[in-house]
N, C-alpha and C positions, 0 to 999 in steps of 0.2 A: 090489400097488399099481402102477398104470401110472407109468412114469418121466416126470418133467417134461421137456418139450422144451427144447432149448437155444435161447435167444433171442439173435440177433445184433443189437445196437443200432448202427446205422450213422449216424455224425454227420458230415455234410458241413460244411466250415468254410472261411471265407476272412476273415481279419483280424478275427476275433471273440475274440482273446486275452483281452480285458478281461472277458468273461463265460464263456469256455470252461471255466474251472476249475469254476465253479458248475454248469454243465451236466454235466460228466463226474463230478463228485462226487455229484450227485443220482442218476446212473445207478448208480454204485458202491454207493449206499446203498439201493437198491431192496430191498423185502422178498422179491422173487422171485429164485430161482436155479434153474438155471445161466444166466449171462449172459456173453457176450463183447462187448467194446466195440471198435468199429473207427472210428477218427477218420480221415476222408479230407480231407487238407488241399489246398485248391485254390490252391497257390502263394501263401500268405500273405506279407505284407511285415512283419508284426508278430511277436510272440513266441509265436504259437499253437502251433507244433510243440514248443517247449520246455515250454510249459504242459502239453500233453497227455502228453509223455514223462515229465515230473516226477511225474505221477500214475500212471505205469505203464501207460498206455494205448497200444495199438498204433496207429501212425500210418502211413498210406499216402498218397503224394503223387500228384497228377495230373501227366501229362506237361507240361502248360502250363495257365495259368489259363483256365478255361472261361467265366467270367462268369456262372455260375448254379449251381444245385444239382443239375441232372440228371446231368451227367457224374460228379461225385464220388459221388453216390448209386449210380449204376450200377457204378462201380469198387468201392465198398464191398460191393455185393451179390455181385460176382464173387468176392470174397475171404471171404465169410461162410460159416460152417459150420453155422449154426443152422437148425432146422426152421421157425422164425418169424423174419422180418426186421422190425425195428422201426426205421423211418426217423425220425430226430429232428434237428431244426434245432439248431445250436450255440448259439442264443440262448434256449433253453428249458431250464429246470430242472424235471424231472419231480417230481411228488408221489411219496412213497415207495412207494405201492401201485399206481402207474400201470401198470407192466409186468404185474404180477399180474392186474390187472383186464382188460387187453387179452387176455392168454392165456386167461383164464376165458371171456370172451365168444367168442373164436374157437373154443374147444373145445366150447362149448355147442351149436353148430349148424354142420354142415359146409357149409351154404348161405351162411354168412357168410364172405366173401372178404377183408374188410379192416375194421379198427376204427380210427376217427379220433378224436383227443382234442380237448379244448377248452382254451382259455387261462383261467387264473384272472383274476378282475376286477382284481386289483392287479398292477402290473408287477414284474418281477424286481428292477430297480433303480429306486427312486422318486426320481429327481433332476430330472425334467422333467414339467411338467403335460401336455404333449402325449402322453406315454406313458400317463398315466392315461386320457385320452380314448380312445386307440386300443385299449388293452387292454379297457376296459369295453365299448366298442362291439362288439369281436370276441367277447367273452365272451357278451354278450347275443344277438348274431346267431346264434352257433353253438348256444347253449342253446335258442333258439327253434326251431331246425331239427333237434333231436335225434331219433334214430331212424334208420330206413332212409333213405338219401339216394341221389341219382343226379345225374350231371353233374359239377359241380365238386367236387374232392376236397381238403379241407383237409389239406395235406401236412406240416405242421410236426411232427405226432405221428401216425404211422400204422403200425399193425402188420399184416403180411400174411404168411400161410404161404408158405414157400419154394416149395412146389409150385404154389401159385396164382400167385406172382410169375413162375414159369417160363412160365406160360400168357399172362399179361397184360403183362409187362415188355417192354422196359426203359422207363425215363424217356426221353422224346424228347430226344436230345442237342442238337437244333437250337433247343429252347425254353429261354430263360433266365427266362421268366415263363410263367404259365398251364400249367405242366407238369402240375399237379394235375387240370386239366380233361381233358387228353389221356388220362391214365391212368384217371381216374374213369369216363370213358365205356367204356373197354375192360373195366374191372371190372364195371360195371353191366350189361354185356351178358351176363355169366355168373354173377355172384354178387350177394348182398346186401352193401351197404356200410353199416356202422353208425357213426353219429356219437353219441358219448356223453361226458358230463362225468365218468363214472367214471374215464376216462383223462384226466388233466389235469396242467398244470404252469404255472409262472410264466414269462412272456415278457418279454424286454427289447426293447421296440419302438423305433422311430425317435426320435432325441433332438431333432430340430428339425422345425418345421412345414413348412419348405421341402422337406426330404427326404421327409417323409410325403406331402405333396401330389404331389411328383414321382412317387413310387412308385404312388400311386393313379392318376394320369394315365397313366403308362406301362403299368401292368397292365391298365387299362381299354382302352386303345388296342390293345394286342396281343391281347386276348381277343376282339375283334370278329370276326376271321376264323373263330375256332373256333366261336363261338356262331351266326354266320350260316350256317354250313354243317353244323351238327349238329342233331340232333332235339330238343335241349334248348333251342333258341332261344326257343320260345314261352314256356317257363317263365321264362326270364331276362327277357324283355320284360315279362311280367306281374308280375314280382317287385316288392315294395314299394320296394326301392332304385331300380329303374328309374323308377317313378312319382315318387318323391321327387326324383330328380335332374332329371327333366323339369320338375317344378313349380318347383324352385329356379331352373333356367335361365330359365324363362318369367317368373318373378317379377322377375328382374334385367333381362331384355331388354325388359320392358314398362314399366320405370320412366320412360323418356322419352315414354311415350304421351301424357300431358297436353300436353307441349310440341308434339309432332307434331300432335296433334289441333287445337291452336290455330293452328298454322302452315298446316295443310292446309284446315281448315274453320272459319275465324274467324267465319263467320256463324252457326255452330252453337253458339257459346259465348255466354253461360254455360250455356244450357240443356243442351247436349250434353256438358258437361265432366265430368260425374259418372262415367261409365263408365271413361274412361281413367285417372282419378285413383284409382278404387277397384280397378281390375283387378289391379295389383301386390299390394295388400294381400290380396285374395281368393286369389291364387295362393300367397302366403306362408302364409296360413291353411290352404290345402289341403296345402301341404308339411308343416306342423306336424301336421296331422290324420293324415297317412299313417303316421307313426311315433309316434303319441301314446302307445301302450303303452310304447315304449322310453323316451320322455321321462319318463313317470310313474315308471318303474323307476329311472331315474337320479336324479331329484329325491328319491325316497323313500330311496334307498340312500346318496346322497352329499351331499344338502342343496341349497338353492337357489343358492348361489354357484357351486358346481361345475356345477350343472345348467344355468345360463345359459351358462357357458363351453362346456359340452358341446354345447348347441344351436348356438352360434355356430360351433364347429369343424365340426359335422356339416353345417351349411349350406355352408361352404367346401368340404368333401369332396364333397357332392352336386354343387356347381358343377363341381368338378374331374372328377368322373365323367362329367358331361354333356359337358364339353370333350373328354375322352379318347375317349368314344364317337363324337362328331362327327368327330374327326380319324381315328379308326380306320375309320369307315364311308367317309370320303373316300378313304383309302388302299386300302380293299377294292375300291372302284369303279374306281380308277385304276391300281393296281399289281398286276400278275400275280405278281410275286415275293412280295409281301405275302400274297397268298392261298395261295401254295404253302407258306408257313411251317408251316401247320397240317395238313399231311398226316399221317396216323397213322404213328407209329413202328412199324417191323416188330417183331412179337412173336418 
């Protein structure tokens, strides 16, 4: 019988001591063996190191806080001994069979260079309603895109053979966001990347709406250079989220249309007042129609009260995406240093 490959689970962490124990215990309770756990602490100011060491987990520290996951992931990969590297965010608690499922998929086909997991629809800690929205949306979106993927790489749970990582790594240390898109393109150039819910875990998402919206804005803004200069740009622009964000932004920006129409063309009222009054409603209806399958899923699985909350939150998120894209495009057009951020990291 062929021996099982050693899996190195690499957990980058910064100030997630409140959930780190749940993450590390879930790794220790995996049905698969052998596993080594490497927790890379990015200069936490909380009790993260103590939490990891109390569970007998090896802790490596970065020289200084890097502000993102790329540097600690790279450091963990340098110290890993496994034939398979499993990069795992410290706010995710894996299902018991997650590592076994990832290994089985990787070993089933040498053309598969990476396996990415999905979030469970229920958050790891259910203390804020915004977490339920974020987890359910991500779960639905990732589930809808299961199978071979290209371009953006969901990097919270990703298993990659060490020899493949030697070809396509490292994580770009200059990127504190969108590092998954950078690695995803290099992977897709040579291998199939598989997204599957067979690898899954519960995620502790952002606890406040302000933090969640800021992250959406920031990530959208800094992804603009990557997508504008990569071959996946057409797919991103044609995606449902791009269309929904544009429709949401237009619905809001056309709300003053009736007032403007009356001020600019008073002679045309009331006969010409219908189209500016109806236009925002039509755009909002278009926005709803773009993601109608997702809304049906949410209402069916969580009921009408949460469904209405979900729709309201998603409208705000789409507006935020539109704002982030607009600012990112403006920076792309005016800032050479902003464009240089997304040069490929050397393999």
